[in-house]
N, C-alpha and C positions, 0 to 999 in steps of 0.2 A: 505493500500498501502506496509506502512512503518513496519509494521507489516511481510508483504508478504519478507521484504529485508532484514530487520532485519535475517530471518528464511534462507533467501539464503547462507548470510555471513555466521553464523552458518555452515552449509551445507560447504562451502569452507572451514573450517579449517575446520572440522573434515576429511573431504576427504584430507587435505595436513597432517596431524596428524598421518591419521591410514594409506591410500593409498601411498603416496610417496615413505616412505623406501622399499613395499614389490613391487608395480606394478608401476613401472614409469609411463609404456606407459597407465597402466587404468589412470591414475589421470589425464594424455594430455587430453583423451576424455571425463574425466568428467569434467573437467575443461569448456573447448569446450560444454558440457552438460549444465551448470551453467550458460555458460555467453548467450545459447541459450533463455535458461525461463527465465532469467532474461531481456531479450530485450522483447520477447513476454510478461513480465508481463508491461512493458514500454508502449507496446502499447494496452494493457487493450486487450489481445484476451484473453488471457487464463489466469487462476488464480490457482497458488500453491496450493492449501491443506495445511491448517496447519495441526500442528499433534496432534490428537485427535479430530480433525476436522469429518473427517472420519471412519466410524468401520473399512471399508477396504477398500482399494486400487487396483489396476491395478495389480502395481506392487507386493502385499500382494499374491496376487492373484496367480501370476505364481512362485512364491516362496513358497507357498502353492504344484500346482501341478508338480513341480521337487520334491516335498520331499515325493508323495508321491508316485513313480514310474511308470514303467507301461511300455511297448513298443511300444504305439503307441504317439503320438499328442495330446492335450489339447485342445479342442472347447472354447475360452475365452465365457465367460457370456454374455448374452447379455447385462443387465447396462452398462457395456463397451461399448460394442460395439456403443450403444446408443449414450451415450458421443461422443465417435469419431465423428458417422455421423450430430452430431451436429454441432460438429466445419468443418467441411467436406462442411456443407450448409449455414455455415459463410464463410465459402473461395471461394464457390463456389456462381457466378453469376446465372451461368445456374443451376444450383439440387434450387435455392431460390427461380429464377422466373418461370422455364422452366414447361409444361406441365409433369406432372410425371404418369405415367400408368400402373399400374401395369400388367403383361402377365404370358400366362401361360405351353407356348411351347418356342424351339430358333426358330422360326420365326411364328411373329404373325401380324396381318394386322389390323390397324385403320382405322372407316374410315370415309369422310370426305365429303362433299357438293360440287359438283362438279358445279352444276347448282344450284341458290338460287334458292327458292318460288318465283312465281309472281301473283301481282292482276290485276286484269281487272275492271275498272268501266260496271258496269250491267243496262239493264232499268229496272221500276217493269217487275216481270215475264218474263225476258226475261232471256235466258241461258248464263252462260261466255263463249266470243269469241277465249278466251284460255286454253291451259292445262297447270293447276300449278302445277304438278308435282313435283319434286325436282327430280334429277340426283345425286344418290352417286358413288362415287369412294372410295379407297382403298388404305393406305398407310403400307409400309410391314416397319417390324423392325425387323431386325437379329440379335440376340443376342450373344452379343460377352463376353471375359472375360480377366476381368485386374484381375490382379496382384503387389501384393509388397512386399521382404524379405526383412527381418532386424534383426540385432542377437547385443541380449542386452549381457554382459558380466556377471554372475554367483554371482561374486561378489556386486556388485550395488544392485542386485536382493534380497539377503541375508544381506544386512544391513539397518537396518532401521532407521538410522539418514535423507540416502539420498533417503530415498525408496520414497519419494511421488514427491521428483522432479524427478524419473525416469517415474513414473507415469504420471504425468503432461507433458512431452516427450512425452514419448512414445504416449500417445493418441491424442498431436500436432499433431508428425509426420504422422501420416497415417491420421488425418483428414484432416491437408494441403494436403498432397503429391493426396491425392484423388478427392478433391473439384479441385485443381489445375488439372488436367486431366480432369477431365472429360470436365471446365472449353476450356483447349486449346482444344482437338478433337471437342469438340463440337461448337468453334469458326472458327479454321484453321485448323482442319484433314483432311488428302489426303489419300484416300487408293490409287492413284498411287506412296504416297511415304512409302507406309507402314501402316495405320493409320487404322483401321476397320470401318471408317466412316468419311461420307465427314462432313466436317462443315461449317456452311454457305458462308465461304468466297468461298468456292470451290465446291457450292452446284450448280450444270446447273439451267438457271434462273432465278436467282437472279438481281437484278434490278444492272445497273452500271450507275454509276455519276462520269464523271472526273475531278479532277480538269484543271485549266488553263496551273498547269506550270506541266514539267517532276518531279523538284525538291522540291513543295511546293504543298499549298494550297490554295484556294482564299476563300473571304466571297460568292461571286454568286452561287457557288458549292456546298456550305455549303448550302446554301438555299436549294437549284434544292435539295438535299441526303432528308429530312426534306418533302418534294411535292411528294418522290420519291416510297412515299407507299400510297396505299387505306387505308384509314380511315377505311374500313368492316375489314384489318387487323392489324389496330394498337389502339390498345386502351390503352397502357400505353409504350410507343414509347421511346427508349434511346438511347443514344449513347453510342455504347464501341470504344474506340481506346488503343495504350498503354500510357506513359507517357508522351512522349518525343513528342506523335503527339498534346496531348494539350497544350506541352512548345511551340509547333508553329501558334495554333492554337492562343496562346495569347498574340504573336507578331504582329499577322493580323491589320494593323492600317488605319485609310484614309488616306483623300490626306494633312492633316496636322498632318500626323504623331501623329496621338493621335489613344492609345489603342481603339477596336471595344469591345472590349470583358473587362467587369469586372472579377479581377480575382478574386474575393470574390463570385462572383455567384456559384448558385450550379447548376445551368443548364448551356442548352448552346444552343440558340436558340429558350430558352424556354422550352425545354426539358433535363431531370434529365442523365449526364452523366457518362459514369461507366468508371475507369479505369486498366486494364490486362495489366498484365506481357505477357500472353500471343499470344498478336495482335503484329501483326511484325510491323517495326516502319524504315523502309529501302524508303528511297525518292528518289528512283529515276525512269527511267521512268516506264509507266505500274504497278507500285506498289499495293497493297491494305492499304489500312491506317488507315479504319475506318468501322465499324459497324453500321447501324441506320434500329431500327427495333423495334418488341415488341417481346421478349424472352420467350413468351406463344405459340408461334407457330416453337418451337423446343422440338419435343416430346421426351419423354425418358422412352423409356420399361423397365420398375425391373422385372429383372426374378431370380435373386437373392438376399435378402440384403447385406451388407459388412458382413463375416465375421472373425474371425482371432483364427487362432491355433497353438498353441503354442511347440517344443518339445526341449527338452532340448539334443537328439543322433546325429544330423548331424554335430553341432560342438563340438562333446563329448571330443575331444582332444584340443579345444582350451577351454574349459568351459568355452562355452558362450549357452543360446537358444536361438535357431528359432523361430522367427513372420512372421508367413506369414497370409497376409489379400489378400482377392478377392471376388471376385463381379462382379455381369453378367447384361448387361443393352444394351440396342438398342438405335441409337441415330439416327432422322429421322427429316431432317427440308421441314416442310411444313407448307403454301405453300410456295415457294420457292420467289415469290413476294413479302411477305412480308414482304422481308429485300431489304436498301440500298447497294447492297460495293462499299465505296469512295475508288476511283484510283486516282492517279497521271496520269498527261498525257500522252498521245502515243508521240514516237518520231517524 
């Protein structure tokens, strides 16, 4: 960590010395980048490459692509994409815990069991009295394309001294954005609101548990949430809520005004809890404030892995390189009864 901080300091000094006289606006942007990188290092989300540690980084590769010329874009090599995917999975509960299924068409169907196998007790030499044939159904996955575009100054790409910082920033930028967006759509997406999929909160058939208050939560209704999902679908159930939801949870007290929950505990009523900035946190009547369930029941159809392309042409007059990231996935929540959506009371 000390070595990395020292490296950041060196970068900052070189940026100030080299870029400030020539590119004052660019320097302001770079300062923002350096602050972001230092913050990510403190949070141990990324590790800034030290000079000489890697043979070639992302920024080096982009610089080479620019120097080689050509009329089209450049497909970023898989080794960089894999690094970004790793960051996306670290930033996404759904990618890390959901059911990832490779698919081969724009609409795919995943089999599911509608009626379980049943057993009957049979006397010696007798025949079974019931049919044990299971009934299968299917869940459809419609594939949609997600895309992100950003720009990077060519001066940054050509400067060897700040290349590693740009490398760390770009991979983190795309990876975290992808992971956060998949979480958002899978948890709170709404097709009526313009999203490609309905997330857990807006999926028809989920179990609804309401608190006793229109503006808060209570211990009894939270217990009801943990018992609102059949154990057939809840091998590893978790709580998912915004940090402000957990702030209210920790304020729940008994009749003697003693807190019920331990703020140092890693579980809530015996189950792991996850904090997501994508979750809603409006505590008014009839509003969703948390989810309880096993994220393995979110099916993610992967049609195309993340690809990233670069091109110097679109922003040629601005002396910038365009980076475009895209992926194609489908998201379905099945079965809906595998989740409880915790809401405030109605009026």
